[in-house]
C-alpha positions as CSV (number, residue, x, y, z in Angstrom):
1,M,-42.3,-45.3,52.2
2,E,-40.1,-45.6,49.2
3,N,-39.7,-49.1,47.8
4,K,-36.0,-49.7,47.4
5,P,-34.6,-52.4,45.1
6,R,-32.8,-55.3,46.8
7,L,-29.9,-55.1,44.3
8,S,-28.1,-52.2,42.6
9,I,-26.3,-53.3,39.4
10,I,-23.7,-50.7,38.5
11,V,-22.2,-50.8,35.0
12,P,-19.3,-48.5,34.1
13,I,-19.3,-47.6,30.4
14,Y,-16.6,-46.1,28.2
15,N,-16.9,-46.2,24.4
16,A,-18.9,-49.4,24.7
17,E,-21.6,-48.9,22.0
18,K,-21.0,-52.4,20.7
19,Y,-21.4,-54.1,24.1
20,I,-24.2,-52.3,25.9
21,D,-27.1,-54.2,24.2
22,N,-25.6,-57.6,25.0
23,C,-24.9,-56.6,28.6
24,M,-28.5,-55.3,29.1
25,R,-30.0,-58.4,27.6
26,S,-27.9,-60.4,30.1
27,I,-29.3,-58.4,33.0
28,V,-32.9,-58.4,31.8
29,A,-32.7,-62.2,31.3
30,Q,-32.0,-62.6,35.0
31,T,-34.5,-64.7,36.9
32,F,-34.1,-62.2,39.7
33,T,-35.9,-59.0,38.9
34,D,-35.9,-56.8,42.0
35,Y,-33.0,-54.6,41.0
36,E,-32.0,-51.2,39.7
37,I,-29.5,-50.8,36.8
38,I,-27.2,-47.8,37.1
39,L,-25.5,-47.1,33.8
40,V,-22.5,-44.7,34.3
41,N,-21.2,-43.2,31.1
42,D,-17.6,-42.3,31.9
43,G,-17.0,-39.7,29.2
44,S,-17.7,-41.8,26.1
45,T,-17.1,-40.3,22.7
46,D,-19.0,-42.9,20.7
47,N,-22.8,-43.6,20.6
48,S,-22.9,-44.9,24.2
49,D,-24.9,-41.9,25.4
50,A,-27.8,-42.4,23.0
51,I,-28.0,-46.1,23.8
52,C,-28.0,-45.5,27.5
53,R,-30.7,-42.9,27.2
54,K,-32.8,-45.3,25.2
55,Y,-32.7,-47.9,28.0
56,Q,-33.4,-45.2,30.6
57,A,-36.6,-44.2,28.7
58,E,-37.7,-47.8,28.2
59,D,-37.2,-49.3,31.7
60,S,-38.0,-47.5,34.9
61,R,-35.4,-49.6,36.7
62,V,-32.6,-47.9,34.8
63,T,-30.7,-44.8,36.2
64,Y,-28.4,-43.1,33.8
65,I,-25.4,-41.0,34.9
66,K,-23.2,-39.1,32.5
67,K,-19.8,-37.9,33.8
68,E,-16.4,-36.7,32.6
69,N,-13.9,-39.5,32.0
70,G,-12.1,-40.6,35.2
71,G,-11.7,-44.4,34.8
72,A,-13.8,-47.4,35.7
73,G,-13.2,-46.8,39.4
74,S,-14.6,-43.3,39.4
75,A,-17.6,-44.5,37.4
76,R,-18.3,-47.2,40.0
77,N,-18.0,-44.7,42.8
78,A,-20.6,-42.5,41.0
79,G,-22.8,-45.5,40.7
80,M,-22.4,-46.3,44.4
81,D,-23.3,-42.8,45.4
82,A,-26.6,-43.2,43.5
83,A,-27.3,-46.8,44.6
84,R,-30.3,-47.7,46.8
85,G,-30.1,-51.5,47.0
86,K,-29.1,-53.7,49.9
87,Y,-26.4,-55.3,47.8
88,L,-24.1,-53.9,45.0
89,A,-23.1,-55.7,41.9
90,F,-20.4,-54.5,39.4
91,P,-20.5,-56.3,36.1
92,D,-18.3,-55.2,33.2
93,V,-20.2,-54.0,30.2
94,D,-18.4,-56.3,27.8
95,D,-19.2,-59.5,29.7
96,L,-22.2,-61.8,30.1
97,F,-23.6,-63.8,33.0
98,D,-25.9,-66.8,33.4
99,P,-29.6,-66.0,34.0
100,E,-29.7,-67.5,37.5
101,M,-26.6,-65.7,38.8
102,Y,-28.2,-62.8,40.8
103,A,-31.1,-65.0,42.0
104,D,-28.8,-67.6,43.5
105,L,-26.2,-65.1,44.9
106,Y,-29.0,-63.0,46.5
107,A,-30.6,-66.1,48.0
108,L,-27.2,-67.1,49.4
109,A,-26.6,-63.7,50.8
110,E,-29.9,-63.5,52.5
111,S,-29.7,-67.1,53.9
112,G,-27.0,-66.0,56.3
113,D,-27.1,-62.2,56.1
114,Y,-23.6,-62.4,54.6
115,D,-21.6,-59.3,53.9
116,M,-20.3,-60.7,50.6
117,V,-21.1,-63.6,48.4
118,F,-19.4,-64.7,45.2
119,S,-19.3,-67.3,42.4
120,G,-16.7,-68.7,40.0
121,V,-16.1,-67.5,36.4
122,K,-15.8,-68.9,32.9
123,Y,-13.4,-67.3,30.5
124,Y,-14.0,-66.9,26.8
125,Q,-11.8,-65.6,23.9
126,Q,-13.2,-63.7,20.9
127,Q,-12.2,-65.2,17.6
128,P,-11.4,-63.2,14.4
129,D,-14.9,-64.1,13.0
130,G,-16.6,-62.7,16.1
131,S,-17.4,-66.1,17.7
132,L,-16.5,-66.9,21.2
133,S,-14.4,-69.9,22.2
134,Y,-14.3,-71.3,25.8
135,S,-10.9,-70.8,27.4
136,R,-11.0,-72.0,31.0
137,M,-13.0,-71.9,34.3
138,Q,-12.0,-70.7,37.7
139,N,-14.3,-72.1,40.4
140,I,-14.2,-72.6,44.2
141,K,-16.0,-74.9,46.5
142,E,-19.1,-73.9,48.4
143,M,-18.1,-72.4,51.7
144,A,-19.2,-69.9,54.4
145,F,-17.3,-67.8,56.9
146,T,-19.2,-66.4,59.8
147,D,-16.8,-64.3,61.8
148,R,-14.1,-61.7,61.1
149,E,-11.0,-63.9,61.8
150,Q,-12.4,-66.8,59.9
151,C,-13.1,-64.5,56.9
152,R,-9.6,-63.0,56.9
153,Q,-7.7,-66.3,57.3
154,N,-9.7,-68.3,54.8
155,I,-10.1,-65.6,52.1
156,M,-6.3,-64.9,52.2
157,E,-5.6,-68.7,52.0
158,F,-7.5,-68.8,48.7
159,F,-6.7,-65.2,47.5
160,P,-3.2,-66.2,46.2
161,T,-4.5,-69.2,44.1
162,T,-7.2,-67.5,42.0
163,T,-8.3,-64.1,40.6
164,I,-11.8,-64.8,41.9
165,F,-11.0,-62.8,45.0
166,D,-9.3,-59.9,43.2
167,V,-12.2,-58.9,40.9
168,P,-15.5,-57.2,41.6
169,W,-17.8,-58.6,38.9
170,N,-18.5,-62.1,40.3
171,K,-19.7,-60.8,43.7
172,L,-22.5,-59.1,45.7
173,Y,-21.4,-56.6,48.3
174,K,-23.5,-55.5,51.2
175,R,-23.9,-51.8,50.5
176,S,-24.0,-50.8,54.2
177,I,-20.4,-52.1,54.7
178,V,-19.3,-49.9,51.8
179,T,-21.1,-46.7,53.0
180,E,-20.3,-47.1,56.7
181,N,-16.6,-47.6,56.1
182,N,-16.4,-45.1,53.1
183,I,-14.8,-47.8,50.9
184,R,-14.1,-46.4,47.4
185,F,-12.4,-47.4,44.2
186,T,-9.1,-45.6,43.8
187,D,-8.3,-43.5,40.8
188,I,-5.3,-45.7,39.8
189,R,-5.9,-47.2,36.3
190,R,-4.8,-50.8,37.2
191,C,-5.3,-52.9,40.4
192,Q,-8.1,-50.7,41.5
193,D,-10.4,-53.8,41.8
194,A,-8.0,-55.6,44.0
195,V,-7.5,-52.6,46.3
196,F,-11.3,-52.1,46.7
197,N,-11.7,-55.8,47.6
198,I,-8.9,-55.9,50.2
199,D,-10.4,-52.7,51.8
200,F,-13.8,-54.4,51.8
201,Y,-12.4,-57.7,53.3
202,N,-10.8,-55.5,56.0
203,C,-14.3,-54.6,57.2
204,I,-16.5,-57.7,56.8
205,N,-17.6,-60.3,59.3
206,S,-19.0,-62.9,57.0
207,A,-18.8,-64.2,53.4
208,A,-20.0,-67.2,51.4
209,S,-19.6,-68.7,48.0
210,V,-21.4,-71.0,45.5
211,D,-19.6,-73.8,43.7
212,K,-20.8,-72.6,40.3
213,A,-19.3,-70.4,37.6
214,Y,-22.0,-67.9,36.6
215,Y,-20.0,-65.1,35.3
216,N,-18.7,-65.2,31.7
217,Y,-15.6,-63.1,31.2
218,M,-14.5,-62.0,27.8
219,E,-10.7,-62.0,27.7
220,N,-8.6,-59.4,25.8
221,T,-5.6,-60.5,23.7
222,V,-2.1,-60.4,25.1
223,A,-1.3,-57.5,22.7
224,D,-4.3,-55.5,23.9
225,V,-3.4,-56.1,27.5
226,R,0.2,-55.0,27.0
227,R,-0.9,-51.7,25.3
228,K,-3.1,-50.9,28.3
229,F,-0.3,-50.7,30.8
230,P,0.5,-47.1,31.7
231,K,4.1,-46.0,31.9
232,N,3.7,-45.5,35.7
233,Y,2.6,-49.0,36.3
234,I,5.4,-49.5,38.8
235,D,3.8,-46.8,41.0
236,I,0.5,-48.7,40.9
237,N,2.2,-51.9,41.8
238,I,4.1,-50.3,44.7
239,Y,0.8,-48.7,46.0
240,Y,-1.1,-52.0,45.7
241,Y,1.5,-54.3,47.3
242,T,2.5,-52.0,50.1
243,H,-1.2,-51.3,50.9
244,L,-1.9,-55.1,50.9
245,M,1.1,-56.0,53.0
246,E,0.2,-53.3,55.6
247,I,-3.3,-54.8,55.9
248,L,-2.0,-58.4,56.2
249,R,0.4,-57.3,58.9
250,G,-2.5,-55.7,60.7
251,W,-4.3,-59.0,60.5
252,G,-1.3,-60.8,61.8
253,I,-1.1,-63.2,58.9
254,Y,1.7,-61.7,56.8
255,E,3.8,-64.9,57.4
256,D,4.5,-68.4,56.1
257,N,2.8,-69.3,52.7
258,I,0.9,-66.0,52.5
259,R,4.0,-63.9,52.9
260,V,6.0,-66.1,50.4
261,H,3.2,-65.8,47.9
262,Y,2.9,-62.0,48.1
263,D,6.6,-61.3,48.3
264,S,7.0,-63.5,45.2
265,S,4.2,-61.8,43.4
266,F,5.7,-58.3,44.2
267,V,9.1,-59.4,42.9
268,L,7.6,-60.7,39.7
269,S,5.5,-57.5,39.3
270,I,8.6,-55.4,39.7
271,Y,10.4,-57.4,37.1
272,G,7.3,-57.4,34.8
273,C,7.3,-53.6,34.9
274,A,11.0,-53.4,34.1
275,D,10.5,-55.9,31.3
276,R,8.0,-53.6,29.6
277,Y,10.7,-51.1,28.7
278,D,10.2,-51.5,25.0
279,N,6.4,-51.1,25.0
280,P,5.7,-49.7,21.4
281,V,3.1,-47.4,22.7
282,W,5.7,-45.5,24.8
283,G,8.2,-45.2,22.0
284,L,11.3,-44.9,24.3
285,S,14.8,-44.5,22.8
286,R,17.5,-47.0,23.9
287,E,18.8,-44.5,26.4
288,Q,15.3,-43.8,27.8
289,Q,14.6,-47.5,28.0
290,Y,17.7,-47.9,30.2
291,E,16.7,-45.0,32.4
292,Y,13.2,-46.4,32.7
293,I,14.5,-49.6,34.2
294,E,17.0,-47.8,36.3
295,D,14.3,-45.6,37.8
296,I,12.3,-48.6,38.8
297,L,15.2,-50.3,40.6
298,N,16.1,-47.1,42.4
299,R,12.6,-46.6,44.0
300,K,12.9,-46.4,47.8
301,E,10.1,-48.8,48.4
302,I,11.8,-51.4,46.1
303,I,15.2,-50.8,47.6
304,D,13.7,-51.4,51.1
305,F,11.7,-54.4,50.1
306,L,14.1,-56.5,48.0
307,P,16.6,-57.4,50.8
308,T,13.9,-58.8,53.0
309,A,11.8,-60.6,50.4
310,I,11.1,-64.2,51.0
311,V,10.2,-65.9,47.7
312,R,9.6,-69.3,46.1
313,D,12.6,-71.1,44.7
314,D,11.5,-70.4,41.1
315,V,11.5,-66.7,41.8
316,K,14.9,-66.5,43.5
317,P,16.8,-66.0,40.2
318,T,14.5,-63.0,39.3
319,L,15.0,-61.6,42.8
320,G,18.8,-61.9,42.4
321,I,18.7,-60.0,39.1
322,L,16.7,-57.2,40.7
323,Q,18.9,-57.1,43.8
324,A,22.0,-56.8,41.6
325,K,20.3,-54.1,39.5
326,D,21.5,-55.9,36.4
327,I,19.8,-53.9,33.8
328,D,21.8,-55.4,30.9
329,K,20.7,-58.9,31.9
330,I,17.0,-57.8,32.0
331,M,17.4,-56.5,28.5
332,R,19.2,-59.6,27.3
333,L,16.6,-62.0,28.8
334,H,13.8,-59.9,27.3
335,K,15.3,-60.1,23.8
336,K,15.8,-63.8,24.2
337,E,12.2,-64.3,25.1
338,R,11.1,-62.1,22.2
339,R,13.1,-64.4,19.8
340,K,11.5,-67.5,21.3
341,E,8.0,-65.9,20.9
342,A,8.8,-65.0,17.2
343,I,9.8,-68.6,16.5
344,R,6.6,-69.9,18.1
345,Q,4.5,-67.5,16.1
346,N,6.3,-68.4,12.9
347,K,5.7,-72.1,13.5
348,L,2.0,-71.4,14.2
349,L,1.6,-69.5,11.0
350,I,3.5,-72.1,9.0
351,G,1.2,-74.8,10.5
352,I,-1.9,-72.8,9.5
353,Y,-0.6,-72.3,6.0
354,R,0.3,-76.0,5.5
355,K,-3.2,-77.0,6.8
356,L,-4.9,-74.5,4.5
357,R,-2.8,-75.8,1.5
358,G,-3.4,-79.4,2.4
359,I,0.3,-80.0,2.9
360,T,1.2,-82.8,5.3
């Protein structure tokens, strides 16, 4: 009989030559050792292929998959197709994790035969000199849910308050739940993690957490994040929120605080998409920028949603702007915020200059 690993660690890789070694060291340093590592090269054009092949040759626990570029979701799907472990883990290649992470999460999963277990996360920012500085921590108390209704109600009570529930990299997933229900990552380029998770939550009967933050997430800069948003980001938001709300209605909990949270989040997401009209990567003319916002506000799903949205008091002004389709106001407020940001940046630079020059 074939000996199967207890854990499949699936790592999507795209032009990650400078990260793979650190990620592999973080995995090999785990106190838990009964795992397989599935490295999925998603069409990299740098030296990632050679690095992955080196690890495959050196460690029998490494499986290497090379595929055409399709995004992190398709890479994880390819990894899931090859996985043999009882549980699945999805770390990002540019992050690190504490040595006891998988040992403690696996022990917790087995203690109650849980369908999913998860931990908190520590966030770090990379400085210009290459060093890392601690940013913040998201954690959650130790808890366990042992039936479907308990899982759904409690997970969605916490879901709005932290990204811990949106992301895949701080969790172990029971693979049988994924395979039996054909749960897959979508091919959308944003929000795919959250969609995968909500589909997984829709099928589970138990979950548990530890009150420790094992996962160390390396944050991108705001500028980097802005540039990554595709021009069709509104389509992605519409897909995610309509899918999520449909599931919550099916659970019978799209009401009260949960509804207010997600209606508010959808309104802010719609506005956030409109507010990206001058993304330098897109290079839209003034006329095209206006048409870009107009197109968003004329989407059928948005026209149907906005009149019925129930939002927090602080979101009501934004909802009013969208309902009125006030494109000129969106642009005016955007320019006002840009001026404020420029002033903040200038003050910061002046402060650094004065400090370097010893000026008090």
